[in-house]
ROZALO-537803 format. One line per field, with one value per residue (C-alpha): residue number from 1; residue in one letter; x, y, z. Coordinates in pm, whole numbers. Layout:
N
k: NUM; ...;
r: a; ...;
X: X; ...;
Y: Y; ...;
Z: Z; ...;
This chain:
616
k: 1; 2; 3; 4; 5; 6; 7; 8; 9; 10; 11; 12; 13; 14; 15; 16; 17; 18; 19; 20; 21; 22; 23; 24; 25; 26; 27; 28; 29; 30; 31; 32; 33; 34; 35; 36; 37; 38; 39; 40; 41; 42; 43; 44; 45; 46; 47; 48; 49; 50; 51; 52; 53; 54; 55; 56; 57; 58; 59; 60; 61; 62; 63; 64; 65; 66; 67; 68; 69; 70; 71; 72; 73; 74; 75; 76; 77; 78; 79; 80; 81; 82; 83; 84; 85; 86; 87; 88; 89; 90; 91; 92; 93; 94; 95; 96; 97; 98; 99; 100; 101; 102; 103; 104; 105; 106; 107; 108; 109; 110; 111; 112; 113; 114; 115; 116; 117; 118; 119; 120; 121; 122; 123; 124; 125; 126; 127; 128; 129; 130; 131; 132; 133; 134; 135; 136; 137; 138; 139; 140; 141; 142; 143; 144; 145; 146; 147; 148; 149; 150; 151; 152; 153; 154; 155; 156; 157; 158; 159; 160; 161; 162; 163; 164; 165; 166; 167; 168; 169; 170; 171; 172; 173; 174; 175; 176; 177; 178; 179; 180; 181; 182; 183; 184; 185; 186; 187; 188; 189; 190; 191; 192; 193; 194; 195; 196; 197; 198; 199; 200; 201; 202; 203; 204; 205; 206; 207; 208; 209; 210; 211; 212; 213; 214; 215; 216; 217; 218; 219; 220; 221; 222; 223; 224; 225; 226; 227; 228; 229; 230; 231; 232; 233; 234; 235; 236; 237; 238; 239; 240; 241; 242; 243; 244; 245; 246; 247; 248; 249; 250; 251; 252; 253; 254; 255; 256; 257; 258; 259; 260; 261; 262; 263; 264; 265; 266; 267; 268; 269; 270; 271; 272; 273; 274; 275; 276; 277; 278; 279; 280; 281; 282; 283; 284; 285; 286; 287; 288; 289; 290; 291; 292; 293; 294; 295; 296; 297; 298; 299; 300; 301; 302; 303; 304; 305; 306; 307; 308; 309; 310; 311; 312; 313; 314; 315; 316; 317; 318; 319; 320; 321; 322; 323; 324; 325; 326; 327; 328; 329; 330; 331; 332; 333; 334; 335; 336; 337; 338; 339; 340; 341; 342; 343; 344; 345; 346; 347; 348; 349; 350; 351; 352; 353; 354; 355; 356; 357; 358; 359; 360; 361; 362; 363; 364; 365; 366; 367; 368; 369; 370; 371; 372; 373; 374; 375; 376; 377; 378; 379; 380; 381; 382; 383; 384; 385; 386; 387; 388; 389; 390; 391; 392; 393; 394; 395; 396; 397; 398; 399; 400; 401; 402; 403; 404; 405; 406; 407; 408; 409; 410; 411; 412; 413; 414; 415; 416; 417; 418; 419; 420; 421; 422; 423; 424; 425; 426; 427; 428; 429; 430; 431; 432; 433; 434; 435; 436; 437; 438; 439; 440; 441; 442; 443; 444; 445; 446; 447; 448; 449; 450; 451; 452; 453; 454; 455; 456; 457; 458; 459; 460; 461; 462; 463; 464; 465; 466; 467; 468; 469; 470; 471; 472; 473; 474; 475; 476; 477; 478; 479; 480; 481; 482; 483; 484; 485; 486; 487; 488; 489; 490; 491; 492; 493; 494; 495; 496; 497; 498; 499; 500; 501; 502; 503; 504; 505; 506; 507; 508; 509; 510; 511; 512; 513; 514; 515; 516; 517; 518; 519; 520; 521; 522; 523; 524; 525; 526; 527; 528; 529; 530; 531; 532; 533; 534; 535; 536; 537; 538; 539; 540; 541; 542; 543; 544; 545; 546; 547; 548; 549; 550; 551; 552; 553; 554; 555; 556; 557; 558; 559; 560; 561; 562; 563; 564; 565; 566; 567; 568; 569; 570; 571; 572; 573; 574; 575; 576; 577; 578; 579; 580; 581; 582; 583; 584; 585; 586; 587; 588; 589; 590; 591; 592; 593; 594; 595; 596; 597; 598; 599; 600; 601; 602; 603; 604; 605; 606; 607; 608; 609; 610; 611; 612; 613; 614; 615; 616;
r: x; x; x; x; x; x; x; x; x; x; x; x; x; x; x; x; x; x; x; x; x; x; x; x; x; x; x; x; x; x; x; x; x; x; x; x; x; x; x; x; x; x; x; x; x; x; x; x; x; x; x; x; x; x; x; x; x; x; x; x; x; x; x; x; x; x; x; x; x; x; x; x; x; x; x; x; x; x; x; x; x; x; x; x; x; x; x; x; x; x; x; x; x; x; x; x; x; x; x; x; x; x; x; x; x; x; x; x; x; x; x; x; x; x; x; x; x; x; x; x; x; x; x; x; x; x; x; x; x; x; x; x; x; x; x; x; x; x; x; x; x; x; x; x; x; x; x; x; x; x; x; x; x; x; x; x; x; x; x; x; x; x; x; x; x; x; x; x; x; x; x; x; x; x; x; x; x; x; x; x; x; x; x; x; x; x; x; x; x; x; x; x; x; x; x; x; x; x; x; x; x; x; x; x; x; x; x; x; x; x; x; x; x; x; x; x; x; x; x; x; x; x; x; x; x; x; x; x; x; x; x; x; x; x; x; x; x; x; x; x; x; x; x; x; x; x; x; x; x; x; x; x; x; x; x; x; x; x; x; x; x; x; x; x; x; x; x; x; x; x; x; x; x; x; x; x; x; x; x; x; x; x; x; x; x; x; x; x; x; x; x; x; x; x; x; x; x; x; x; x; x; x; x; x; x; x; x; x; x; x; x; x; x; x; x; x; x; x; x; x; x; x; x; x; x; x; x; x; x; x; x; x; x; x; x; x; x; x; x; x; x; x; x; x; x; x; x; x; x; x; x; x; x; x; x; x; x; x; x; x; x; x; x; x; x; x; x; x; x; x; x; x; x; x; x; x; x; x; x; x; x; x; x; x; x; x; x; x; x; x; x; x; x; x; x; x; x; x; x; x; x; x; x; x; x; x; x; x; x; x; x; x; x; x; x; x; x; x; x; x; x; x; x; x; x; x; x; x; x; x; x; x; x; x; x; x; x; x; x; x; x; x; x; x; x; x; x; x; x; x; x; x; x; x; x; x; x; x; x; x; x; x; x; x; x; x; x; x; x; x; x; x; x; x; x; x; x; x; x; x; x; x; x; x; x; x; x; x; x; x; x; x; x; x; x; x; x; x; x; x; x; x; x; x; x; x; x; x; x; x; x; x; x; x; x; x; x; x; x; x; x; x; x; x; x; x; x; x; x; x; x; x; x; x; x; x; x; x; x; x; x; x; x; x; x; x; x; x; x; x; x; x; x; x; x; x; x; x; x; x; x; x; x; x; x; x; x; x; x; x; x; x; x; x; x; x; x; x; x; x; x; x; x; x; x; x; x; x; x; x; x; x; x; x; x; x; x; x; x; x; x; x; x; x; x; x; x; x; x; x; x; x; x; x; x; x;
X: 0; 144; 134; 194; 314; 100; 2; -353; -443; -280; -475; -806; -735; -622; -935; -1154; -996; -1059; -1435; -1620; -1986; -2162; -2411; -2600; -2324; -2046; -1786; -1726; -1543; -1765; -1593; -1589; -1365; -1276; -1366; -1092; -1004; -675; -554; -310; -548; -542; -287; 16; -172; -470; -339; -19; -212; -451; -165; -41; -377; -497; -550; -768; -932; -940; -926; -1145; -1058; -1361; -1409; -1640; -1657; -2035; -2061; -1833; -2031; -2353; -2193; -2109; -2468; -2614; -2376; -2492; -2859; -2841; -2692; -2953; -2697; -2500; -2179; -2063; -1791; -1590; -1523; -1231; -1160; -924; -985; -1193; -1409; -1339; -1477; -1772; -1865; -1958; -2200; -2496; -2433; -2408; -2757; -2878; -2738; -2884; -3237; -3233; -3065; -2780; -2431; -2133; -1809; -1691; -1324; -1270; -933; -926; -704; -405; -494; -177; -278; 91; 74; -269; -429; -363; -484; -864; -910; -1234; -1136; -1408; -1373; -1534; -1459; -1125; -1242; -1488; -1384; -1576; -1615; -1857; -2107; -2125; -2270; -2640; -2623; -2427; -2560; -2223; -1955; -1612; -1296; -986; -739; -518; -430; -529; -884; -948; -960; -1295; -1421; -1392; -1604; -1874; -1856; -1906; -2192; -2383; -2296; -2428; -2720; -3062; -3214; -2935; -2791; -2667; -2359; -2063; -1812; -1467; -1295; -922; -680; -399; -123; -295; -331; 50; 107; 210; 88; 148; -192; -288; -271; -597; -773; -727; -855; -1113; -1465; -1760; -2083; -2432; -2766; -2907; -3273; -3512; -3806; -4141; -4274; -4535; -4793; -4754; -4773; -5095; -5249; -5149; -5310; -5628; -5638; -5596; -5862; -6112; -6047; -6272; -6087; -5713; -5431; -5062; -4801; -4460; -4161; -3786; -3754; -3894; -3586; -3332; -3470; -3465; -3833; -3949; -4062; -4220; -4429; -4536; -4643; -4853; -5038; -5106; -5237; -5465; -5545; -5413; -5383; -5039; -4925; -4554; -4365; -4079; -3832; -4055; -4118; -4008; -4106; -4355; -4333; -4537; -4772; -4827; -5200; -5200; -4968; -5193; -4911; -4753; -4911; -4922; -4860; -4715; -4896; -5134; -5504; -5582; -5382; -5486; -5853; -5814; -5616; -5903; -6152; -5944; -6031; -5679; -5338; -5061; -4738; -4435; -4089; -4187; -4152; -4464; -4319; -4546; -4524; -4653; -4926; -5036; -4924; -5156; -5461; -5480; -5557; -5908; -5908; -6113; -5867; -5651; -5279; -5049; -4679; -4440; -4092; -3757; -3730; -3971; -3907; -4099; -4348; -4527; -4573; -4917; -5083; -4985; -5013; -4651; -4527; -4153; -3950; -3757; -3987; -3833; -3897; -4231; -4422; -4427; -4564; -4839; -4913; -4941; -5158; -5394; -5448; -5795; -5864; -5918; -6079; -6439; -6492; -6614; -6288; -6080; -6293; -6269; -5891; -5871; -6091; -5894; -5568; -5691; -5807; -5476; -5269; -5471; -5397; -5025; -5041; -5206; -4970; -4655; -4763; -4587; -4821; -4592; -4517; -4183; -4214; -4284; -4400; -4192; -4436; -4371; -3996; -4042; -4235; -3963; -3683; -3892; -3949; -3576; -3486; -3431; -3566; -3262; -3194; -3212; -3349; -3197; -3343; -3375; -3535; -3765; -4076; -3933; -3968; -4343; -4377; -4139; -4309; -4644; -4538; -4215; -4272; -4022; -4021; -3667; -3663; -3367; -3493; -3615; -3358; -3499; -3334; -3648; -3584; -3378; -3462; -3117; -3065; -2733; -2757; -2867; -2549; -2321; -2591; -2607; -2234; -2268; -2558; -2359; -2063; -2299; -2476; -2226; -2441; -2738; -2784; -2826; -3050; -3012; -3308; -3232; -3368; -3161; -3165; -3017; -2770; -2628; -2592; -2358; -2237; -1862; -1889; -1971; -1594; -1542; -1775; -1574; -1244; -1352; -1519; -1854; -2097; -2425; -2695; -2812; -3133; -3146; -3491; -3449; -3745; -3519; -3565; -3697; -4024; -4151; -4121; -4257; -4576; -4589; -4541; -4838; -5050; -4989; -5115; -4783; -4670; -4386; -4083; -3717; -3775; -3795; -3500; -3733; -3870; -3529; -3316; -3095; -2914; -3122; -3063; -3187; -3025; -2807; -2936; -2715; -2576; -2586; -2464; -2156; -2091; -2109; -1882; -1631; -1631; -1551; -1896; -2069; -2375; -2644; -2951; -3286; -3606; -3887; -3976; -3915; -3563; -3514; -3600; -3345; -3084; -3145; -3051; -2724; -2666; -2716; -2467; -2207; -1910; -1885; -2124; -2378; -2592; -2911; -3082; -3414; -3641; -3958; -4293; -4284; -4662; -4816; -4774; -4960; -5290; -5402; -5310; -5147; -5279; -5248; -4911; -4882; -4692; -4794; -4969; -4961; -5260; -5247; -5158; -5233; -5280; -5631; -5477; -5290; -5607; -5790; -5500; -5514; -5884; -5806; -5516; -5730; -5982; -5709; -5566; -5902; -5877; -5517; -5613; -5847; -5543; -5322;
Y: 0; 334; 603; 975; 1155; 1455; 1654; 1608; 1954; 1882; 1557; 1736; 1986; 1720; 1515; 1821; 1896; 1536; 1571; 1653; 1686; 1617; 1893; 1880; 1667; 1905; 1801; 2072; 2100; 2001; 2264; 2602; 2759; 2799; 3099; 3159; 3390; 3267; 3267; 3067; 2768; 2721; 2947; 2718; 2396; 2449; 2786; 2630; 2353; 2595; 2813; 2541; 2479; 2832; 2767; 2460; 2565; 2942; 3084; 3385; 3615; 3762; 4017; 3823; 3449; 3437; 3654; 3435; 3127; 3302; 3368; 2998; 2908; 3149; 3015; 2655; 2756; 2950; 2646; 2406; 2235; 2093; 2280; 2406; 2584; 2524; 2766; 2772; 2990; 2979; 2805; 3005; 3305; 3273; 2921; 2997; 3292; 3037; 2844; 3071; 3023; 2647; 2664; 2854; 2578; 2306; 2447; 2511; 2176; 2329; 2177; 2367; 2210; 2378; 2328; 2514; 2508; 2344; 2330; 2095; 1726; 1650; 1905; 1968; 2351; 2376; 2610; 2791; 3127; 3128; 2780; 2722; 2499; 2267; 2170; 1827; 1712; 1790; 1655; 1944; 2254; 2549; 2359; 2125; 2407; 2285; 1948; 2042; 2242; 1993; 1700; 1532; 1621; 1476; 1585; 1465; 1373; 1153; 1221; 868; 927; 1117; 782; 706; 1056; 1232; 979; 1009; 1388; 1375; 1128; 1376; 1682; 1519; 1315; 1461; 1359; 1416; 1717; 1990; 2130; 1910; 2012; 1857; 2011; 2025; 2053; 2278; 2030; 1744; 1966; 1965; 1594; 1379; 1035; 804; 813; 566; 748; 582; 776; 1092; 948; 1163; 1102; 1204; 1280; 1283; 1371; 1048; 1008; 786; 640; 625; 306; 158; 110; 466; 597; 408; 530; 887; 872; 728; 1001; 1279; 1132; 1152; 1521; 1795; 2097; 2022; 2270; 2210; 2362; 2389; 2395; 2425; 2057; 2134; 2348; 2112; 1820; 2022; 1939; 2274; 2134; 1827; 2042; 2257; 1950; 1813; 2133; 2208; 1860; 1860; 2233; 2235; 2565; 2610; 2804; 2857; 2864; 3105; 2838; 2727; 3069; 3073; 2710; 2852; 3189; 3449; 3487; 3114; 3051; 2813; 3010; 3145; 3324; 3235; 3065; 3116; 3387; 3617; 3458; 3576; 3618; 3405; 3104; 3131; 3143; 2819; 2657; 2724; 2552; 2278; 1913; 1798; 1957; 1815; 1928; 1888; 1925; 2127; 2063; 2272; 2511; 2736; 3024; 2799; 2631; 2943; 2767; 2481; 2709; 2807; 2484; 2338; 2098; 1849; 1845; 1543; 1598; 1422; 1486; 1416; 1444; 1275; 1267; 1044; 1270; 1547; 1326; 1213; 1558; 1703; 1360; 1354; 1056; 1002; 967; 931; 993; 1237; 1501; 1488; 1114; 1107; 1399; 1250; 926; 1122; 1300; 971; 816; 1115; 1122; 1252; 1374; 1733; 1906; 2018; 2304; 2552; 2510; 2586; 2893; 3015; 2982; 3187; 3463; 3479; 3494; 3788; 3971; 3909; 4040; 4362; 4390; 4350; 4622; 4859; 4781; 4830; 5153; 5473; 5689; 5988; 6036; 6116; 5819; 5520; 5182; 4868; 4750; 5056; 4999; 4634; 4747; 4989; 4733; 4466; 4695; 4762; 4392; 4205; 3862; 3679; 3900; 3793; 3951; 3848; 3896; 3714; 3884; 4154; 4281; 4260; 3880; 3916; 4193; 4021; 3684; 3839; 4102; 4010; 3886; 3667; 3433; 3316; 3005; 3146; 3504; 3493; 3411; 3417; 3270; 3212; 2877; 3044; 3403; 3512; 3884; 3970; 3708; 3954; 4133; 3831; 3618; 3861; 3819; 3439; 3455; 3684; 3446; 3164; 3365; 3628; 3719; 3813; 4147; 4075; 4312; 4286; 4433; 4486; 4680; 4908; 4655; 4368; 4600; 4714; 4355; 4240; 4456; 4395; 4176; 4488; 4544; 4183; 4224; 4526; 4347; 4045; 4245; 4078; 4363; 4368; 4636; 4708; 4884; 4977; 5058; 5270; 5282; 5348; 5025; 4674; 4770; 4416; 4315; 4653; 4578; 4225; 4363; 4593; 4317; 4116; 4406; 4549; 4912; 5028; 4912; 4849; 4791; 5131; 5348; 5613; 5356; 5247; 5362; 5635; 5953; 6270; 6354; 6013; 5750; 5880; 5877; 5632; 5753; 5425; 5582; 5724; 5393; 5192; 5443; 5396; 5024; 5094; 5086; 5361; 5494; 5756; 5846; 5913; 6066; 5896; 5624; 5840; 5916; 5549; 5440; 5680; 5566; 5201; 5276; 5431; 5129; 4886; 5082; 5084; 4846; 4803; 4739; 5017; 5105; 5310; 5405; 5573; 5631; 5421; 5400; 5171; 5143; 5071; 4727; 4548; 4454; 4200; 3837; 3678; 3457; 3405; 3324; 3154; 3394; 3325; 3606; 3630; 3477; 3749; 4115; 4458; 4591; 4564; 4545; 4227; 4076; 4145; 4005; 3689; 3643; 3676; 3435; 3167; 3179; 3096; 2828; 2653; 2629; 2516; 2227; 2095; 2032; 1864;
Z: 0; -106; 160; 178; 490; 576; 878; 995; 861; 525; 503; 570; 294; 46; 116; 62; -276; -386; -337; -659; -750; -1079; -1162; -1491; -1641; -1529; -1272; -1011; -677; -386; -171; -343; -81; 284; 495; 751; 1034; 1171; 1529; 1736; 1723; 1345; 1174; 1195; 1121; 893; 776; 647; 473; 300; 178; -57; -231; -298; -670; -607; -283; -234; 116; 189; 476; 657; 933; 1164; 1223; 1241; 931; 721; 820; 716; 379; 348; 437; 182; -83; -49; -11; -338; -512; -372; -143; -437; -353; -17; 178; 494; 780; 1021; 1321; 1612; 1943; 2188; 2094; 1722; 1718; 1945; 1725; 1459; 1682; 1601; 1231; 1284; 1434; 1126; 903; 1124; 1131; 756; 681; 489; 459; 600; 722; 1043; 1129; 1457; 1624; 1965; 2272; 2299; 2291; 2487; 2754; 2825; 2808; 2977; 3051; 2724; 2606; 2543; 2693; 2883; 3174; 3297; 3661; 3635; 3278; 3118; 2782; 2742; 2550; 2417; 2089; 2262; 2209; 1849; 1948; 1972; 1648; 1437; 1238; 1292; 1548; 1605; 1783; 1599; 1874; 1654; 1289; 1181; 1307; 982; 800; 960; 1042; 706; 510; 776; 754; 377; 416; 631; 423; 106; 239; 138; 472; 725; 545; 775; 945; 1032; 1297; 1319; 1621; 1553; 1848; 1740; 1821; 1636; 1328; 1301; 1373; 1075; 970; 676; 505; 231; -102; -204; 72; -136; -465; -641; -512; -731; -546; -694; -542; -400; -486; -293; -483; -299; -150; -387; -111; 20; -336; -404; -80; -163; -508; -359; -94; -351; -579; -292; -240; -373; -231; -225; -166; -234; -3; -173; 60; 32; -55; -400; -464; -309; -506; -827; -871; -1010; -1346; -1188; -953; -1246; -1443; -1156; -1071; -1438; -1509; -1204; -1170; -813; -626; -466; -163; -100; 231; 296; 181; -106; -257; -619; -675; -926; -1104; -918; -1214; -1263; -1298; -999; -768; -494; -315; 15; 314; 687; 943; 679; 388; 120; 197; -107; 8; 371; 273; 80; 363; 605; 371; 204; 261; 172; 215; -3; 164; -63; 87; 392; 765; 827; 1080; 1278; 1031; 753; 956; 1144; 1463; 1362; 1375; 1008; 826; 827; 1125; 922; 633; 563; 531; 284; 339; 53; 199; 160; 540; 731; 1032; 850; 666; 982; 1138; 1211; 1188; 823; 592; 486; 133; 182; -130; -342; -489; -837; -855; -676; -829; -1182; -1038; -868; -1194; -1379; -1109; -1111; -1488; -1567; -1212; -1101; -799; -822; -1064; -803; -610; -918; -990; -631; -637; -956; -811; -487; -676; -886; -573; -398; -687; -675; -302; -371; -636; -388; -98; -305; -477; -375; -165; -209; 162; 322; 558; 335; 457; 426; 160; -54; -27; -122; -428; -537; -499; -671; -970; -990; -984; -1307; -1401; -1261; -960; -597; -280; 54; 400; 732; 1031; 1162; 987; 636; 595; 637; 382; 141; 164; 81; -168; -349; -701; -883; -1179; -1096; -877; -678; -684; -324; -55; 296; 604; 806; 968; 1242; 1141; 1250; 1282; 1121; 846; 580; 469; 496; 334; 45; -3; -13; -257; -486; -482; -584; -856; -977; -1279; -1060; -891; -521; -324; 53; 239; 606; 900; 1117; 1401; 1199; 1029; 1361; 1481; 1202; 918; 884; 575; 375; 384; 278; -21; -135; -74; -279; -556; -480; -526; -335; -324; 31; 127; 495; 629; 941; 1178; 1479; 1663; 1655; 1489; 1430; 1796; 1903; 1709; 1850; 2201; 2156; 1999; 2315; 2525; 2632; 2622; 2405; 2606; 2517; 2145; 1979; 2071; 2207; 2453; 2581; 2871; 2726; 2818; 2835; 2470; 2353; 2135; 1850; 1496; 1308; 978; 789; 466; 633; 808; 485; 314; 595; 514; 150; -11; -201; -27; 0; 203; 34; 162; -28; -279; -585; -464; -375; -728; -873; -621; -710; -1070; -950; -728; -1016; -1224; -947; -980; -602; -316; -272; 29; 26; 349; 421; 718; 722; 898; 1203; 1240; 902; 749; 472; 636; 379; 436; 733; 1010; 1384; 1541; 1879; 2106; 2463; 2651; 3035; 3213; 3479; 3435; 3581; 3227; 3083; 2736; 2833; 2979; 2654; 2452; 2665; 2585; 2216; 2255; 2418; 2134; 1885; 2115; 2103; 1724; 1749; 1977; 1709; 1490; 1750;
């Protein structure tokens, strides 16, 4: 057996470069790059190894460990999980900074390889700088924080352990069911230890998307269930994208005249103007889709885990409706008392189409769906039209950015009030034109996520829509986007606080408290007014502040023409949101309070809880 002597870190890097993926007949690197912020825990080991492979495996230097991991997440999400990136940071705070992003990847089931440095496996120099000493278990380090937010975790304490660990890591990263973040904690001394690895271990490995065919019995039962339905509704989730089942979904709904509602992750599965696209569903969904969901006798959920925002906290969907769940993961297929149809969507949807030949819902249901869709599109037109005020609503801003976006452009967002307005109001015909991180809804994802999306789709204009709160949480990757020549267009909506939670606080009967800056503990002069344009300019971007929608539209044209990242900021209305659409969301209200508003909110809450219990 021929061997090659490498350090553990060199072996990791060589193994990564040997992993390839076949996409539409083209062989590409599985790992498109490594995001790295070096410190004493990884610079001499992994840093040295990465230096020698820069042409095959580029290393990207970021400004914040969480931010760079968000960029890696957005990259793989934009490419439907077919290519991915790795992230490395030093032992201690650098590594722990990535834990939040690992949770984002875990919730959204997106593959990222985390390679955090770790403390000495030999323990000879303990305690070292940035080491978290545990009084009762010396095997614990701060990297153990990755365990609950990783699909696979290992600590490599001997260089030969890679022979069994790396194949398992790749299995998880590429598996359609188990897909998610992998963490290989790398003690800094072990990174530099050498071992005689078998050369065959580094042979090229070609990965393909594994597709699971449906069970014949489950498929037959699903067809029979659908044929019994008179008022069915399809819910399209993110799995439609990850399976590459866009055309197959289109064929099914066209053949059977099925109305379709999209989740946050599923948006873009059908063009917005598709005759059967009812809009989005749930808490921030379209009135058209939610109306159908409340009356449907069958819900056909395709590639969705039916989170509370899609199901209206289980109070939206008709409690008497049957639920059919087509999902590659049995874990998701049995949720909500669903009848499971476990299988890959791209393989299963055509079999459903064939089995349903000649069948359609009752005519009145098809007509009602068409009428509701027409009404909803008029509501969107109204909500996104410029009212001509100097304090525009989020909906008006969404409309202006949407009009500026081209057919293959992308909008990126994650948290606050904007995801609700965008889910309802953003229109795209491009299947990747809507990029929302709403599994974890992580504030601070937006700007770094925009960078990752741009790296994945360099020919698309990427519009990042972000509130002032999220911007202030994590903005340093603006400088990274300029440094790498990855231009993004940023629109910062400044309502001076956490407007979304402020509105939720009031809906639950509370007073304005600690959300809007004016309601916070401050010095006598109040909180400072942040100059977002000046801040972005200081990070190397071009920028400007505008006062209304007309000025915003002109600024967007300048931003599109700019060769580098461009930020536009404007003040917005914190109170007014698009009233149409939406459904109840379960946010618990106190049973006892001195405030009459809270007491009333509790009564309202209990009425919705009663409906929710019918669906449990």
